[in-house]
N, C-alpha and C positions, 0 to 999 in steps of 0.2 A: 276431263275425259268422261264420256258417257258411261253410266253405270254398267251397261252390258259389256263394254270393252274392259272396264276395270275387273269384272268378274272373270272374263275370258283370260286376262293376264294372270289372275290368281290361279285358275285351273291349269292353264298352259304351263306356268312356272312350276306348279306342283308336279305335273307329269314329267316335265323336262328333268327336274332335279331328282325325281324318283328313279328314272332310268339311269341317270348319271350315277347315283349312289349304287344302284344294282350292279352296274358294270365295274365300279371300283371295288366293291366288297366281294364280288364274285371270285376274284383272284385269291383273296385271303381264305375264303371258304374252300376253294379247290386246292389250295397250296399243299396241304398234307398229301393229297393224292398225286398231284403233279410231281412233287418231290420224290415220292416212291416210284412212280411210273417212269420218270426220266433218270432216276438214280442220282439226284442232286444232293449236294451237301446242304447243310442248313444255311451256310453263307451264300451259296448260289441261289437258293430259294428266296432268301432275303433280297438279293439283287433284283429279282423280278418285281417285287413290290417297290423297291427303290426306283427302278426305271420308270414305273408309272408315276410316282410322286415327283420325280425330276421333270418329267414332261408337264405335269400339272404346274410346277413352279414356273416354267418358261411360258406357260399359257397366259400368265398375268400380263406379259408384255405383248405377245402376239394377238391373242383374242381380245384383250382389253383395248388395245390400240384400234383394232378393226371395229369393235363395237362403238367406241366413242367417235369414230370418224365416218363410219358407213351405216350405222344403225343397229339398234338392239335386236331387231327381228332377224335381219340377215345373219348377224353373228351367232345368234342362238341356233338357228337352223343349220348353219355350217358346222357348229360344234357337234350337234346331235348326229348329223349325217356322217361326219368324219369318224367319231368314236364308235358308231354303230358298225360301219364298214370294217374298221380295223379290229373290232372284237370278233367279227365273223372270220377275219383272216387268221386270228389266233387258232381257230379250230382246224386250220389246214396244215399245221406244222407241229413237229415234236422236237425241233432243233432249239436248244436253249438260247443260242446267240440270236436267232431270228425272233424268238419270243421276247427277248430284251428290247429289240428294236421296235417291234409292234406295240409293246406296252408303253414305251416312251412316246411314240407317235400318238397312241390313244390318249395319253395324258394331256397332250396339247389341246384336244377337244374336250376332255373331261373337266379340266380345270377351269375352262372358260365359262361354264354354265353358272357357277356360283356368283360370279361378279355381274353377269348379265341379268340374271333374275333379280338380284339385289337392287340394281339400278332401275329395272323395270317397275318394281314395286314402289320404290322411292318416288318415281315419276308419275305414278298412276293412282296412288292411294292417298287420302287425306292425312295430314300430319299426325292427328291423334289416333290413327289406326295403323300406322305403318309398322310398328314393331310387331304387333300381333299378326298382321298380314304377312310380313316377312317370316315370322315364326311359323305360321301355318305352311307356307310354301316350302321352307327348308326342313320342316318336320317330315317331309317326304323322304328325307335321307334314311331314317330308321325303317320306314316302310319299305323302301327299296332294298335295304340291307336284309330285312326279314324275308322279303321275296327271294333274294339271293340265297339265303339259308335254306328256304323251302325248296327252291330249284335245285340246290346242291343235294339235298336229301333225295329228290326225285331222280336226278340224272347221274350223280356220282356212283361208281368211279369213272364213268365215261365223260371226262371233263371237256373233250372236244365238242361233243354234241351240246353240252351245257353252254359253251361260249357261242356256238353257232345260233342256238335258239335265242340267247340274250341279244345278240347283234341284230337279228331279224326283228325282234320285238321293239327296237328303237323306232320303227316306223310309226308306232302309236303316237308318241308326242310330236313327231315331225308332221304328221297329217293334221293333228289338232292345231298346231301353231300355224301351219300353212293356210288352213281354212278360216280360223276364227280370231287369231291374235293380231291386232294391228301394230304398227310402229308406234313407239312412244311419242306422244304429241309434244312433250316437253323437250325431248331431244330434237325433234323437227323444228320447233320454235327457236331453240338455241342456235341451230345451224343457220336458220333463216335470218336471225338478227345478229349474227356474229359481227363484231366491229371490223371496220374496213382495215384497221391497222393491226388486226390479230392475224396470226398465221392461219392458213386455210385449214390445216389439220392439227389436232391436238397431239402432243408428244409426251413421252415419259418424263422428259426434263422438267415439265411444268409442275409435277408433284414434288419436285425438289427445290422449287422456288422458295424464297425466304418465308412467305406467308404459310406455306404448306410443309416446309421441311421438317419441323418438329413433330407434326402429326404423322407424317410418313415414317420417320425413323422410329418413334415410339410405338406406333401402330404395328409396324413390321416386326419389331422386337417382341411385343406382347403376343401377337398372333403366332409368330414363329415358335415361341416356347410352348404355347397352348397346343398348336397343331403337332409339334414333335411329340408331346406327351400323348395326344390322342392317337396318332397313327402308329407310334411305337407300340402302344397297348393293343390297338385294334388289329394290326397286322398279325400279331402273334397270339392273340387271345384264343382263336380256334385251336391252334397247335398246342398252346399251353393246356387247354382243357383236355385234349386227346392224350398228349404225351406225359404231362406231369400230374394230371388229375385222373387219368385212366378212363376217360369217357369214350364210348363208342361214337362213331361218326354221326349216327342218328340222334343220340342223346346230346351231342355237342350242338347239333342243329336246333334242338329244342331250347338249349341254354341261350343260344344266340337270338332265337326268335323272341323269347320272353324279355331278354335284355333290350331288344330294339323296341318292344312295346313301351317299356319304361322311358326310352329316349323320345318316342313320339309324344307321349304325355308331357314330358319335361319341356320339350321345345315349345309346345303350344302354351304351356303354363308360364314359361319365362317370357313369352311374347306379351302376355297380359301383365306380368310383373314389371316388364320394362316400360310399358306405357304408363304405369303408375309411379314407379320409383326412379325411372330414368334408365337409359341404355347402359351407361357406364356402371352404375351401381348394380344393375342386374347381372352384368358380365362379371363383376367382382364376385358376386355371390355364386355364380355358376362355376367359376374357376376354383373357388374355395371348396365347394362341395365335391367337385371332380377330384381334387387332390386328396381330400380326406377319405372319400369312399373308395378310390382306386387302391389306396394304401391298405385299407381294411380288406378289400377283395384279395389282394396279393398275400395277405397274412392269414387268410382263412383256409383251414384244411378240411372242414366238413363240407362235402359236396352239396348236401341239402341246404345248408346255410348259403353256400356259394350261389346256388340257383336263385335265391331271393335277393341276394345282395346285388346281382347283376343289374336288374332293372332300377334299383335305387341309385347305383353308380351312374347308370345311363341317363337317369332323370336330370342329373346336373350337367351333363356335357352339352348344354344348349348354347354354348358360347359361339359356335359357328354361325348360328342364325342371328345371335345378338351382335356379333361383329358385322354382319351384313347390313343391318339397319343402322348401326352405329357409324361405321366407316362411310356408308353412303350419305349420311347426314353431315359428315365433316368435309366432303369434297363437292365442289360445284359441278353442274351438269356436264360441262365441257370435258372434264377429266374424271368423271365419277367412276366409270368402270375401270379405267387405268389405275386410279388411286386406290379404290377399295380392293380391286383385284390384286394389285401389287402387294399391299399389306398382307392380305390373307394367303395368296398363292405363293408369294416368296417363302412364307413359312412352310407351305406344303412342299415346296422344292427342297428346303433344308430338311424337312421330315423324310426325304428320300434316304437320308443316312440313319434314321431312327431304326428301321428294321435291321440294318447292318450292325448298329450299336447293340441292339438287343440280342442278335445272333451271337455276337462276341461275348456278351455277358452270359448267355445261355451255355456257350461252349465251356467257359471257365467256371461258371457257377450254376445259375438256373434262370429260367424265364420268369419265375416269381420275383427274383431280385430285380430283373429288368423292369417289371411292372412298377416296383417301388421307385425306380429311377424316373419313370414316366410321371408318377405322382409328383415328384419333385419339380419337373418341368411345368406342371400346372401351377404349382405354388409360385414359381419365378414369374410366370406370365401374369399372375394376379398382382404381384408386387409392382411390376412395370405399369400396370393399368392405373395405379394410384397417381401416376404423373400425367395421365391423359386428361384432356379437357372434357367437360360435359358437352352434350350435343342435343339440347332440348328446346332451344329457342328458335322457332321457325322464322325465316326471313323471306321476303317476297322479291328481293332484288335479283335480277338475272345474273347468272354466273359469267364471269369474265376470266380469261387466262391470267395466270401468274398473280392472282389475288389471294389474300388470306382466306382461310376456310371459315369466314364469318357468315356465309350463306348456309347456316347449319339447320336447315329445315329437318325436323325429325318426323 
């Protein structure tokens, strides 16, 4: 791929995932206000977050299938347009049931972005730079989260205007992708050279073929535990800071902003680390740090210490970007978005129950205890990763369906 196109993919992917992150985190920032405005119980508020994550889980099948069969570019544009429009629709209602439906449908678009940009980078950047390129693109998540926190400070308590402005702003990545980001040449070459005896379209069944089954099952289990820990903590962290640590909404926004600065630094740092010590080893280190630091965060009672512990904890939760480059290296081009997206987004779908789990723990005990449970999920994900293969040896053989994942270009 020409260098100019490679850099356009990098910038386009960064913008796409930034706005994806902003739309996801926006709900967690606005949740304390929405809960008060609509008179929701903590369980009902948790279900709004769960609906989003459930939609994200289903996106691994819907958007991943579309991307692998009809192109990365079309799938990414469709994802952005759909969740932008549905986010604007959230601003038009105060009905809890309709909000649930809209957030679920938004999730179908929101979840697709991660897998598509991961495949895009794997197919446009050289092997020795992929982890850091993927890390840079996905480090836009904390940037988007920080923007969501600042937007919340500016617009709240008017959460409907907040969602309307966020939905309209999605036009920024859509226009950039439309004008400057080409289709993946590796995807086009794979479609052009597909074997005559291969099915015309890739299917989800192929990632459960004998050569890929172990990778799919272990990858899904490791990602599921990690993502449950992350979303369980992230969904309720603003509420925890406001209700259990006594912070005002404005101060909570400051806490979340500095936390996301730590995440941005960490994701980019771990991209460099992964290119040196390997994606699997870097992911193990990320999950270990996330588990230890979240436990310390939950046990800290001094708000000043808590302020500085936030970015240290966030520095380690780089595993989402590490999973992106790692899983993309384990699957052939034909099923790359389906495979990587299934492993990660299935976990995000399961994470739909994490907010409900924490709301139950909070009702009986406290959100602080719920954060400790999330730290435990990080630790379980780390243990599962020990049984996963390395993905560091690049292969030049073209991908074919139902083959083992030995085309592990990193």
